[in-house]
Every structure is written in structure tokens, then in C-alpha cells.
LOZA-448945 format. One line per field, with one value per residue: residue number from 1; residue in one letter; x, y, z of N, C-alpha, C in turn. Coordinates in Angstrom, 2 decimals, decimal comma, always signed. Last residue first. Example, Ala and Ser with C-alpha at 12.3 -4.5 7.8 and 13.67 -1.06 7.14 Angstrom:
seq: c(2_1) .
type: c(S_A) .
n.u: c(+12,85_+13,19) .
n.v: c(-2,25_-5,69) .
n.w: c(+7,08_+7,80) .
ca.u: c(+13,67_+12,30) .
ca.v: c(-1,06_-4,50) .
ca.w: c(+7,14_+7,80) .
c.u: c(+12,90_+13,20) .
c.v: c(+0,03_-3,30) .
c.w: c(+7,87_+7,80) .
END
This chain:
seq: c(233_232_231_230_229_228_227_226_225_224_223_222_221_220_219_218_217_216_215_214_213_212_211_210_209_208_207_206_205_204_203_202_201_200_199_198_197_196_195_194_193_192_191_190_189_188_187_186_185_184_183_182_181_180_179_178_177_176_175_174_173_172_171_170_169_168_167_166_165_164_163_162_161_160_159_158_157_156_155_154_153_152_151_150_149_148_147_146_145_144_143_142_141_140_139_138_137_136_135_134_133_132_131_130_129_128_127_126_125_124_123_122_121_120_119_118_117_116_115_114_113_112_111_110_109_108_107_106_105_104_103_102_101_100_99_98_97_96_95_94_93_92_91_90_89_88_87_86_85_84_83_82_81_80_79_78_77_76_75_74_73_72_71_70_69_68_67_66_65_64_63_62_61_60_59_58_57_56_55_54_53_52_51_50_49_48_47_46_45_44_43_42_41_40_39_38_37_36_35_34_33_32_31_30_29_28_27_26_25_24_23_22_21_20_19_18_17_16_15_14_13_12_11_10_9_8_7_6_5_4_3_2_1) .
type: c(P_L_R_L_A_P_H_D_G_I_V_T_A_S_N_P_A_V_E_T_F_G_A_D_H_V_V_P_L_G_S_G_A_L_H_R_W_R_E_P_S_A_T_R_V_A_L_P_F_G_A_D_A_W_I_E_R_A_A_A_P_L_A_A_Y_T_L_Q_A_G_H_G_T_Q_A_M_A_K_G_A_T_M_T_L_A_P_N_L_W_L_V_P_T_G_A_A_P_A_A_P_P_E_T_D_D_L_D_T_G_G_V_Q_L_R_A_L_D_R_P_W_G_D_L_P_V_P_P_F_V_R_V_T_A_S_R_H_R_V_T_L_G_D_L_A_E_A_R_R_W_E_A_G_R_A_R_R_V_V_K_R_I_R_G_D_T_W_A_H_V_A_D_H_W_D_G_A_P_D_T_T_R_P_D_T_L_F_T_L_V_A_R_A_S_A_E_L_A_D_T_R_E_P_P_E_A_R_E_L_R_V_V_L_P_L_V_Y_Q_P_A_A_D_R_P_D_T_P_A_S_V_V_R_L_M) .
n.u: c(-21,55_-20,63_-18,59_-17,73_-15,83_-13,63_-14,49_-13,53_-14,60_-13,66_-13,41_-14,68_-17,03_-17,86_-19,35_-17,65_-14,72_-11,56_-9,83_-11,92_-14,87_-16,41_-17,33_-17,50_-18,39_-17,26_-19,34_-19,33_-21,18_-22,75_-21,75_-21,20_-18,24_-17,30_-16,98_-15,81_-13,07_-12,36_-12,01_-10,09_-8,41_-7,90_-5,01_-5,40_-4,20_-5,44_-4,99_-5,59_-6,36_-5,32_-7,01_-9,00_-10,38_-11,21_-12,96_-14,84_-16,30_-17,40_-19,10_-20,95_-20,60_-19,77_-20,09_-17,97_-15,89_-16,40_-16,30_-13,49_-12,16_-12,84_-12,00_-9,13_-9,16_-9,51_-7,31_-5,32_-5,81_-5,25_-2,17_-1,51_-3,75_-5,55_-7,35_-10,08_-9,94_-9,67_-10,80_-9,02_-10,39_-9,22_-9,48_-8,72_-7,49_-7,65_-4,41_-2,73_-2,62_+0,58_+2,46_+3,18_+5,48_+8,14_+7,92_+5,26_+4,97_+3,28_+2,54_+2,06_+1,69_-0,60_-1,02_+1,02_+0,28_-0,95_-2,76_-1,47_-0,63_-3,43_-6,09_-8,74_-11,81_-13,27_-14,41_-13,53_-11,91_-11,52_-8,15_-5,81_-3,08_-0,37_+1,36_+3,98_+5,61_+6,98_+4,99_+3,18_+2,34_+0,10_-0,53_-3,26_-3,53_-2,52_+0,68_+3,29_+3,04_+3,74_+5,92_+7,12_+6,87_+8,12_+10,84_+10,44_+7,43_+4,10_+0,82_-2,59_-5,90_-9,16_-12,48_-15,71_-19,14_-21,32_-22,45_-22,26_-19,84_-18,82_-19,92_-18,69_-16,10_-16,38_-17,22_-14,65_-12,23_-11,71_-14,88_-17,21_-18,21_-15,64_-14,53_-12,66_-10,52_-10,63_-10,61_-11,67_-10,90_-8,19_-7,97_-9,29_-7,15_-4,99_-5,77_-5,43_-3,14_-1,88_-2,25_-1,03_+1,46_+2,23_+1,78_+3,86_+6,33_+7,65_+10,70_+13,65_+14,43_+12,18_+9,38_+6,69_+3,88_+0,47_-2,33_-5,54_-8,27_-12,06_-14,04_-17,51_-19,97_-23,47_-26,07_-27,41_-26,73_-28,01_-30,64_-31,38_-32,78_-31,90_-31,23_-27,89_-25,08_-22,91_-19,22_-16,05_-13,26) .
n.v: c(+15,13_+11,91_+9,57_+7,37_+8,12_+7,82_+5,62_+4,50_+1,79_+0,98_-1,61_-2,41_-2,75_-6,02_-8,43_-9,47_-7,84_-9,59_-12,08_-14,00_-14,12_-11,77_-10,56_-7,27_-5,35_-2,59_-0,21_+2,22_+5,07_+6,88_+8,56_+7,67_+6,77_+9,15_+10,62_+8,47_+8,84_+11,58_+11,15_+9,49_+8,72_+5,62_+4,31_+3,67_+2,40_+3,08_+2,26_+1,47_-0,79_-0,09_+1,08_-0,30_-0,35_+2,05_+2,24_-0,09_+1,05_+3,38_+2,32_+1,08_+2,41_+0,56_-1,59_-3,32_-2,13_-1,94_-4,85_-5,34_-3,68_-4,82_-7,37_-6,49_-5,63_-7,98_-9,50_-7,49_-7,52_-10,29_-9,99_-7,85_-7,95_-4,78_-3,01_-0,31_+2,05_+3,33_+1,16_+2,44_+2,90_+2,71_+5,45_+6,21_+9,62_+12,22_+12,92_+10,28_+10,04_+10,68_+8,03_+6,17_+6,34_+3,85_+0,89_-0,70_-4,32_-7,43_-10,23_-12,71_-14,74_-17,46_-19,54_-21,37_-24,04_-26,48_-25,56_-25,20_-28,16_-29,07_-26,82_-27,20_-27,86_-26,60_-24,57_-24,92_-22,57_-20,26_-19,43_-17,51_-14,82_-13,79_-10,83_-9,02_-5,68_-3,65_-2,65_-5,20_-8,05_-11,07_-13,71_-16,35_-19,73_-23,02_-23,33_-22,31_-20,61_-22,51_-23,38_-21,10_-21,07_-22,97_-22,26_-19,04_-18,44_-17,67_-17,24_-16,56_-15,40_-15,71_-14,80_-15,35_-14,80_-16,98_-18,30_-17,53_-16,66_-19,72_-20,12_-18,52_-19,24_-21,78_-20,96_-19,26_-20,53_-21,04_-19,67_-19,51_-16,73_-14,55_-13,84_-15,47_-15,26_-12,73_-10,86_-9,37_-10,92_-10,43_-7,65_-7,86_-9,30_-7,42_-5,16_-6,02_-6,89_-4,68_-2,92_-4,48_-4,24_-1,58_-1,42_-3,07_-3,91_-7,25_-8,83_-10,06_-12,36_-13,83_-13,33_-13,71_-13,39_-14,39_-15,51_-16,44_-18,27_-17,74_-20,53_-21,54_-23,36_-24,50_-22,76_-21,99_-19,11_-18,36_-17,87_-16,85_-17,20_-15,23_-11,93_-10,31_-8,52_-10,46_-10,23_-11,57_-12,07) .
n.w: c(-9,66_-7,44_-8,96_-10,95_-12,17_-10,33_-7,70_-4,77_-2,84_+0,66_+2,63_+5,12_+7,60_+9,05_+9,27_+12,11_+12,71_+11,37_+11,36_+9,72_+9,21_+8,58_+5,91_+5,05_+2,81_+0,82_-0,97_-3,69_-2,44_-0,92_+0,76_+3,61_+3,55_+3,00_+5,48_+7,23_+5,88_+6,37_+8,95_+9,32_+6,14_+4,27_+3,15_-0,49_-3,46_-6,91_-10,48_-14,03_-15,84_-18,27_-20,20_-20,58_-18,27_-18,39_-20,87_-20,25_-17,84_-18,83_-20,30_-18,54_-15,13_-12,25_-10,59_-11,14_-10,24_-7,17_-6,82_-7,47_-5,93_-3,37_-3,23_-3,44_-0,74_+0,19_+0,17_+1,21_+3,68_+4,21_+3,62_+5,23_+8,48_+9,82_+11,51_+11,01_+11,02_+8,56_+5,55_+2,26_-0,60_-3,97_-6,31_-9,58_-10,37_-10,34_-9,02_-7,76_-3,87_-2,13_-1,66_+1,09_+3,59_+3,02_+2,91_+4,24_+5,11_+5,80_+6,68_+5,94_+7,43_+6,54_+4,18_+2,50_+0,11_-0,44_-2,45_-4,33_-5,31_-5,49_-5,65_-3,30_-2,51_-1,02_-2,42_-5,81_-7,46_-9,89_-11,53_-9,67_-10,05_-8,36_-8,28_-7,22_-6,68_-6,87_-9,85_-10,41_-12,43_-12,43_-14,22_-14,23_-14,81_-14,17_-12,97_-12,50_-10,16_-8,45_-8,97_-8,30_-5,63_-4,56_-4,87_-4,25_-2,39_-1,46_+0,07_-0,52_-0,13_-1,38_-1,48_-2,60_-2,77_-2,48_-5,85_-8,53_-8,58_-9,46_-11,53_-13,23_-13,09_-14,15_-16,68_-17,82_-18,39_-20,99_-22,79_-24,16_-23,13_-22,39_-19,82_-19,43_-21,23_-21,73_-19,01_-16,67_-14,37_-14,13_-13,91_-11,13_-9,76_-10,16_-9,18_-6,39_-6,15_-6,47_-4,44_-2,16_-2,97_-2,66_+0,12_+1,22_-1,32_-1,05_+0,06_-0,53_+0,51_+0,61_-1,79_-2,05_-4,63_-3,58_-5,04_-5,00_-5,69_-4,99_-4,46_-4,00_-2,96_-4,55_-2,92_-0,91_-0,72_-2,78_-2,04_+1,40_+3,80_+5,14_+3,13_+3,56_+3,10_+1,45_+2,06_+0,85_+3,16) .
ca.u: c(-21,14_-21,71_-18,81_-19,17_-17,08_-14,45_-13,88_-13,81_-14,43_-14,77_-12,85_-13,35_-16,69_-17,10_-19,92_-18,45_-15,80_-12,00_-9,03_-10,61_-14,49_-15,70_-18,38_-16,80_-18,54_-17,22_-18,72_-19,32_-19,86_-23,59_-21,69_-22,43_-19,41_-17,32_-17,91_-17,15_-14,21_-12,64_-13,00_-11,57_-8,52_-8,44_-6,04_-4,73_-5,07_-4,34_-5,75_-4,86_-6,76_-4,67_-5,84_-7,99_-9,60_-10,63_-12,11_-14,02_-15,30_-16,03_-18,35_-19,94_-21,30_-19,47_-20,78_-19,41_-16,06_-16,25_-17,33_-14,85_-12,13_-13,52_-13,02_-9,58_-9,08_-10,56_-8,52_-5,00_-6,20_-5,79_-2,90_-1,51_-2,42_-5,50_-6,07_-9,26_-10,40_-8,95_-11,06_-9,37_-10,05_-9,53_-8,87_-9,42_-6,82_-8,27_-5,68_-3,06_-3,09_-1,34_+2,33_+2,46_+4,21_+8,14_+9,06_+5,84_+5,23_+4,31_+2,65_+1,93_+3,04_-0,29_-2,08_+0,47_+0,77_+0,02_-3,55_-1,95_+0,43_-2,37_-4,98_-7,67_-10,81_-12,62_-13,75_-14,13_-12,10_-12,06_-9,74_-6,26_-4,60_-0,83_+0,47_+3,78_+4,62_+7,55_+6,02_+2,71_+3,42_+0,36_+0,50_-2,30_-3,88_-3,14_-0,71_+2,81_+3,20_+2,37_+5,01_+7,59_+6,24_+6,71_+10,18_+11,12_+8,73_+4,95_+1,96_-1,73_-4,46_-8,18_-11,11_-14,88_-17,68_-20,42_-22,49_-23,46_-20,25_-18,29_-20,03_-20,16_-16,62_-15,80_-17,93_-15,98_-12,52_-11,61_-13,73_-16,78_-18,79_-16,41_-15,83_-13,69_-11,11_-11,61_-9,68_-12,14_-12,62_-8,69_-7,43_-9,65_-8,59_-5,02_-5,58_-6,86_-4,42_-1,34_-2,58_-2,65_+1,09_+2,27_+0,84_+2,75_+5,83_+7,27_+9,70_+12,97_+15,22_+12,47_+10,76_+7,16_+5,23_+1,54_-0,91_-4,68_-7,08_-10,94_-13,00_-16,17_-19,54_-21,80_-25,36_-27,45_-26,26_-26,80_-30,02_-30,44_-33,02_-31,44_-32,08_-29,70_-26,15_-23,86_-20,47_-17,14_-14,49) .
ca.v: c(+16,45_+13,01_+10,51_+6,86_+7,99_+9,28_+6,06_+5,99_+2,04_+1,92_-0,82_-2,64_-2,05_-4,83_-6,94_-9,24_-8,55_-8,52_-10,62_-13,88_-14,93_-11,73_-12,06_-8,83_-5,72_-4,17_-0,61_+0,87_+4,50_+5,77_+9,06_+8,19_+5,90_+8,36_+11,06_+8,85_+7,67_+11,22_+12,20_+9,07_+9,81_+6,91_+4,08_+4,17_+2,05_+3,58_+2,26_+2,41_-0,32_-0,98_+1,99_+0,18_-1,95_+1,90_+3,13_-0,21_-0,05_+3,62_+3,22_+0,15_+2,45_+1,62_-0,43_-3,96_-2,15_-0,85_-4,24_-6,13_-3,59_-3,54_-7,26_-7,31_-4,77_-7,07_-10,09_-7,75_-6,47_-9,98_-11,08_-7,77_-8,31_-6,10_-3,60_-1,61_+1,56_+3,22_+1,69_+1,54_+3,65_+1,95_+4,85_+5,32_+8,20_+11,23_+13,22_+11,50_+9,67_+10,96_+9,67_+5,97_+6,35_+5,14_+1,53_+0,28_-2,81_-6,47_-9,00_-11,66_-14,48_-16,34_-18,18_-20,60_-22,78_-26,34_-25,52_-24,23_-27,04_-29,45_-27,82_-26,50_-28,81_-27,95_-24,44_-25,36_-23,74_-20,27_-19,76_-18,54_-15,18_-14,93_-11,48_-9,95_-7,10_-4,23_-2,14_-4,03_-7,28_-9,09_-12,93_-15,07_-18,62_-22,02_-23,62_-23,48_-20,10_-22,06_-24,75_-21,44_-20,19_-22,82_-23,44_-19,75_-17,91_-18,58_-16,46_-16,83_-14,74_-16,15_-14,72_-15,40_-14,26_-16,06_-18,20_-17,78_-15,95_-18,76_-21,04_-18,12_-18,11_-21,74_-21,65_-18,88_-19,99_-21,99_-19,55_-20,77_-18,22_-15,19_-13,23_-15,56_-16,75_-13,63_-11,81_-8,93_-10,72_-11,67_-8,27_-6,98_-9,44_-8,78_-5,14_-5,61_-7,85_-5,63_-2,55_-4,31_-6,00_-2,42_-0,72_-3,61_-2,83_-6,42_-8,49_-8,66_-11,22_-13,74_-13,86_-13,27_-13,88_-13,33_-16,37_-15,49_-18,18_-16,91_-19,38_-21,39_-23,00_-24,85_-23,19_-23,36_-19,93_-18,32_-18,94_-16,22_-18,10_-16,48_-12,75_-10,45_-9,26_-9,19_-10,56_-10,53_-12,73) .
ca.w: c(-9,64_-8,00_-8,03_-9,64_-13,03_-10,82_-9,04_-5,19_-4,23_-0,08_+1,55_+5,28_+6,29_+8,81_+8,65_+11,15_+13,17_+11,49_+11,61_+10,07_+9,56_+9,57_+6,76_+5,61_+4,00_+1,04_+0,07_-3,19_-3,25_-2,15_-0,05_+3,31_+3,86_+1,72_+4,09_+7,57_+5,59_+4,80_+8,44_+9,84_+7,46_+4,46_+4,51_+0,70_-2,72_-5,62_-9,25_-12,79_-14,54_-17,61_-19,49_-21,91_-18,73_-17,41_-20,52_-21,00_-17,36_-18,03_-20,98_-19,30_-16,48_-13,37_-10,20_-11,42_-11,69_-7,93_-6,87_-8,01_-7,24_-3,56_-3,31_-4,61_-2,10_+0,64_-0,63_-0,45_+3,08_+4,67_+2,89_+4,21_+7,55_+8,76_+11,18_+11,29_+12,22_+9,14_+6,93_+3,16_+0,66_-3,07_-4,93_-8,66_-10,22_-11,46_-9,69_-8,63_-5,51_-2,62_-1,89_-0,07_+3,58_+3,02_+3,72_+3,24_+5,38_+4,84_+7,57_+4,94_+7,37_+7,10_+4,36_+3,81_+0,60_+0,70_-0,72_-3,74_-5,24_-4,24_-6,25_-4,50_-3,66_-0,49_-1,00_-4,48_-7,25_-8,90_-11,72_-10,37_-9,62_-9,46_-7,46_-8,28_-6,15_-6,35_-9,04_-10,30_-11,67_-12,30_-13,18_-14,84_-14,04_-14,94_-13,05_-13,93_-11,76_-8,71_-9,12_-9,42_-6,86_-4,47_-5,60_-4,77_-2,46_-2,09_-0,37_+0,16_-0,27_-0,29_-2,20_-1,57_-3,58_-2,00_-4,21_-7,97_-8,41_-8,04_-10,46_-13,03_-12,69_-12,84_-16,00_-17,72_-17,04_-20,33_-22,44_-24,77_-22,92_-23,12_-20,19_-18,02_-20,95_-22,38_-19,66_-17,96_-14,52_-14,30_-15,10_-12,65_-9,71_-10,53_-10,68_-6,89_-5,76_-7,43_-5,32_-2,25_-3,04_-3,85_-0,88_+1,39_-0,29_-2,05_-0,16_-1,44_+0,66_+1,97_-1,58_-1,12_-4,44_-4,07_-4,36_-5,14_-5,16_-6,31_-3,60_-4,67_-2,64_-4,12_-4,12_-1,20_+0,15_-3,11_-2,73_+0,08_+2,56_+5,50_+4,05_+2,87_+3,65_+0,94_+2,17_+0,63_+2,44) .
c.u: c(-21,01_-20,98_-19,89_-19,16_-18,23_-15,19_-14,34_-13,38_-14,80_-14,11_-14,15_-12,92_-15,38_-17,12_-19,33_-19,11_-16,71_-13,64_-10,65_-10,68_-12,91_-15,58_-17,60_-17,58_-18,09_-17,42_-18,39_-18,69_-19,99_-22,30_-22,49_-22,60_-20,64_-18,73_-17,96_-17,73_-15,48_-13,68_-13,20_-12,43_-9,98_-8,57_-6,51_-5,84_-4,36_-5,05_-4,99_-5,52_-5,87_-5,11_-5,05_-6,74_-8,68_-9,80_-10,68_-12,92_-14,35_-15,71_-17,17_-19,27_-20,48_-20,27_-20,72_-20,70_-17,10_-16,63_-17,43_-15,85_-13,28_-13,05_-13,70_-11,39_-9,32_-10,50_-9,42_-6,39_-6,28_-7,00_-4,51_-2,36_-2,87_-4,28_-6,14_-8,01_-9,88_-9,20_-10,06_-9,91_-10,35_-9,24_-9,75_-8,77_-7,96_-8,07_-6,47_-4,06_-2,69_-1,39_+0,92_+2,02_+3,82_+6,38_+9,03_+7,20_+5,81_+3,89_+3,81_+2,10_+3,18_+0,99_-1,38_-0,10_+0,00_+0,77_-2,19_-2,28_-0,08_-1,39_-3,88_-6,46_-9,84_-11,73_-13,14_-13,43_-13,01_-11,99_-10,38_-7,63_-5,26_-2,41_+0,06_+3,11_+4,25_+6,82_+6,93_+4,11_+2,93_+1,47_+0,01_-1,52_-3,02_-4,01_-1,61_+1,56_+3,01_+2,21_+3,79_+6,39_+6,23_+6,42_+8,61_+10,51_+9,26_+6,53_+2,98_-0,49_-3,67_-6,82_-10,29_-13,34_-16,51_-19,61_-21,89_-23,61_-21,92_-19,21_-19,72_-20,49_-17,74_-16,22_-17,36_-16,96_-14,02_-12,27_-13,15_-15,37_-18,18_-16,84_-16,33_-14,89_-12,17_-11,99_-10,65_-10,93_-12,95_-10,53_-8,24_-9,41_-9,22_-6,39_-5,54_-6,77_-5,32_-2,80_-2,62_-3,37_-0,72_+1,52_+0,88_+1,48_+4,12_+6,94_+8,64_+11,20_+14,93_+13,25_+11,52_+8,42_+6,02_+2,87_+0,06_-3,11_-6,42_-9,62_-12,10_-15,11_-17,81_-20,95_-23,92_-26,80_-26,14_-26,04_-28,61_-30,42_-32,63_-31,51_-31,57_-30,58_-27,56_-24,69_-21,58_-18,52_-15,58) .
c.v: c(+17,05_+14,25_+11,52_+8,18_+7,71_+9,27_+7,33_+5,99_+3,36_+2,30_-0,06_-1,78_-2,11_-4,32_-5,63_-8,05_-8,60_-8,81_-9,48_-12,28_-15,25_-12,90_-12,24_-9,49_-7,10_-4,14_-2,02_+0,49_+3,37_+5,03_+8,16_+8,79_+6,42_+7,32_+10,52_+9,77_+8,18_+9,78_+11,78_+10,21_+9,09_+7,43_+5,74_+4,07_+2,82_+2,85_+2,65_+2,47_+0,11_-1,25_+1,05_+0,71_-0,91_+0,44_+2,53_+0,84_-0,27_+2,45_+3,06_+1,04_+1,64_+1,36_+0,65_-2,57_-2,47_-1,06_-2,53_-5,23_-4,20_-3,27_-5,88_-7,14_-5,47_-5,56_-8,90_-8,18_-6,80_-8,99_-10,70_-8,64_-7,80_-6,34_-4,92_-1,53_+0,25_+2,81_+1,79_+2,14_+2,31_+2,47_+4,00_+5,14_+7,25_+9,90_+12,47_+11,74_+10,63_+10,60_+9,71_+7,63_+6,62_+5,55_+3,21_+0,78_-2,29_-5,04_-8,05_-10,01_-13,37_-16,07_-16,85_-19,65_-21,92_-25,21_-25,89_-24,41_-25,41_-28,39_-28,21_-27,52_-28,27_-28,65_-25,35_-25,13_-24,00_-21,81_-20,11_-18,49_-16,33_-14,74_-12,45_-10,73_-7,61_-5,44_-3,16_-3,51_-6,04_-8,70_-11,30_-14,35_-17,27_-20,88_-22,47_-23,40_-20,73_-21,45_-23,63_-22,88_-20,42_-22,05_-23,42_-21,09_-19,39_-17,82_-17,94_-16,56_-15,72_-15,89_-15,04_-15,24_-14,22_-15,73_-16,93_-17,96_-16,28_-17,49_-20,00_-19,04_-17,63_-20,31_-21,62_-19,73_-19,49_-21,31_-20,33_-20,50_-19,55_-16,58_-13,96_-14,79_-16,97_-14,66_-12,58_-9,61_-10,31_-11,82_-9,73_-7,24_-8,82_-9,50_-6,37_-5,38_-7,18_-6,56_-3,50_-4,12_-5,79_-3,50_-1,53_-3,19_-3,63_-5,27_-7,36_-8,88_-9,93_-12,40_-13,39_-13,83_-12,94_-13,68_-14,88_-15,85_-16,90_-17,22_-19,13_-20,46_-22,68_-23,84_-23,61_-23,73_-21,46_-19,23_-19,29_-17,87_-17,84_-17,46_-14,20_-11,73_-9,03_-9,41_-9,29_-10,91_-11,66) .
c.w: c(-9,00_-8,64_-8,72_-8,71_-11,65_-11,24_-9,62_-6,52_-4,42_-1,60_+0,88_+3,91_+5,96_+7,77_+8,67_+10,37_+12,02_+12,38_+11,95_+10,44_+10,21_+10,39_+8,20_+6,23_+4,32_+2,62_+0,24_-2,23_-3,06_-2,96_-1,27_+1,82_+3,65_+2,25_+3,17_+6,42_+6,23_+4,83_+7,04_+9,33_+7,88_+5,87_+4,27_+1,51_-1,42_-4,63_-8,24_-11,71_-13,34_-15,95_-18,60_-21,08_-19,86_-17,89_-19,55_-21,23_-18,85_-17,62_-20,14_-20,01_-17,51_-14,22_-11,47_-11,19_-12,13_-9,43_-7,59_-8,04_-7,78_-4,87_-3,61_-4,65_-3,44_-0,64_-0,41_-0,84_+1,46_+3,53_+3,03_+3,46_+6,30_+8,05_+10,72_+10,89_+12,48_+10,49_+7,80_+4,84_+1,50_-1,47_-4,42_-7,94_-9,05_-11,26_-10,65_-8,94_-6,28_-3,83_-2,21_-0,35_+1,74_+3,06_+3,91_+3,69_+3,81_+5,41_+6,68_+5,77_+6,36_+6,97_+5,44_+3,65_+1,80_+0,58_+0,21_-2,27_-4,75_-4,12_-5,42_-4,60_-4,63_-1,44_-0,51_-3,38_-6,00_-8,76_-10,21_-11,20_-10,67_-9,16_-8,71_-7,43_-7,44_-6,34_-8,19_-9,08_-11,40_-11,86_-13,55_-13,83_-15,21_-14,03_-13,51_-13,78_-12,89_-9,92_-8,96_-10,04_-7,78_-5,33_-5,92_-5,58_-2,96_-2,49_-0,70_-0,52_+0,27_-0,96_-1,05_-2,33_-2,48_-2,62_-3,75_-6,36_-8,05_-7,76_-9,06_-11,79_-12,37_-12,57_-14,81_-16,82_-17,00_-18,79_-21,50_-23,60_-23,22_-23,22_-21,60_-19,17_-19,61_-21,92_-20,28_-18,88_-16,03_-15,07_-15,27_-13,87_-10,95_-10,58_-11,06_-8,43_-6,67_-7,33_-6,77_-3,63_-2,87_-4,20_-1,92_+0,40_-0,27_-0,65_-0,69_-1,51_-0,01_+1,28_-0,01_-1,00_-3,39_-3,40_-4,81_-4,52_-5,65_-5,22_-4,83_-3,97_-2,94_-3,77_-3,59_-2,27_+0,02_-2,08_-2,94_-0,84_+1,33_+4,61_+4,21_+3,82_+3,12_+1,94_+1,65_+1,07_+2,25) .
END
């Protein structure tokens, strides 16, 4: 979960808390590649945030997104297969397919107000692997770098790459946002080397700090967003 360190009196803590649900399709016979799932999650979040149903004040998702961003920005990834996936896909939301991975993202819901067909899905069991190490990102591709010192399940890492994509998009100039969106949000997710991570951590690029409720220690830096438009000359 995304956490911005602030004073204890931060008004966002007093606001009603919402969560952005994401569901990864995880069929037993054909599980997605881990990197594909992480990249699909990031692209799904970006696609959702720029959809007219979110950006238009009269859009169906606008008010829920506004309420979500008024509080702590939380994302939770669950898994579904077969009939579970079909029920999830019937709910309001949008689906992103990225190579071997399929992810559906839904409008934010209250922490204790998940739709029944989403609440019944499992959070655990997302221990995905890559059959081969992912290739180096193509030149000019935005990269979400994972902290090499942390171990996370695919579901946890998917939430973190969603956070990283959101922070990176927010940090971009308007023209760069438009170019990225028009291209369909190409991006890569890779684990940084310890040396690269140390360099990136001092570069001023967007950094995700996790609240530490699951898997990692509080305030752990999990992802750094490295977009060409944010790099210093």
C-alpha cells in the first residue's frame, strides 16, 4: 500500500478510506509470467486513471476516484480463474491484456465495502515466476525498478508497480503524459542491481514507500519510476 510520510494530523487519515481493486487472471494450466503480470498491473492502473469515466467530472468513476485519492492511496490485487474470473469480468471495470497476463481494474471501493464477487477472491497464491529472465528494456522505455533488497509475492509487487506507475505519471509534464498515453503506456518492470538502485534512490525520481502492513517493513522503498522525461540532461 502506498504511503506518503506526513504529520500524524494529515487530513487524509480522517477521510473515508477506499481501495483500488485489481484482479489478475490466474488459470491453473496457464499462469502468466511474473514480469508480464507486474507490467500489466502498472498499465491497467494508468489506463484506468486516464479513462474518460475517471477524468470527466460527469464520468461514472470520477467521484469514487476522487474519494480514493482524498485518503491513503491503496491498491489490493486478488486472483481469479474460471467462473470466478467470468464473474469479476462482468463487474464494472476495465481489462488490460499484456502478453501472457490479463488484469482487470475496478473503481475504488470502501475498505469494508468490496463487491461480493471480488471480496470472495483470494489475495494469496500469486507466487508467479518467469520462465526466462526478462530482456533488458528497449532504449527510451519507461522502467519501474524494483528494490533488489526486497522479496515480494507477485500480488504484492503488482500493487507496488501500480503505485509506481501512478506516481510516475503524476510527476510528468502534461505533454509527456499525453505522449505516453497516446502510445498505450509502454513500460518495463525490472529488478535493479544494488548499484543501480543506489544511484536511482538519489536521483529525485518518484519512489514508492510502502506502509508495511504486509510482506515488507514499514516505509520500505519498493519501486522507483524511471521515465525518460524525468531524467536530468
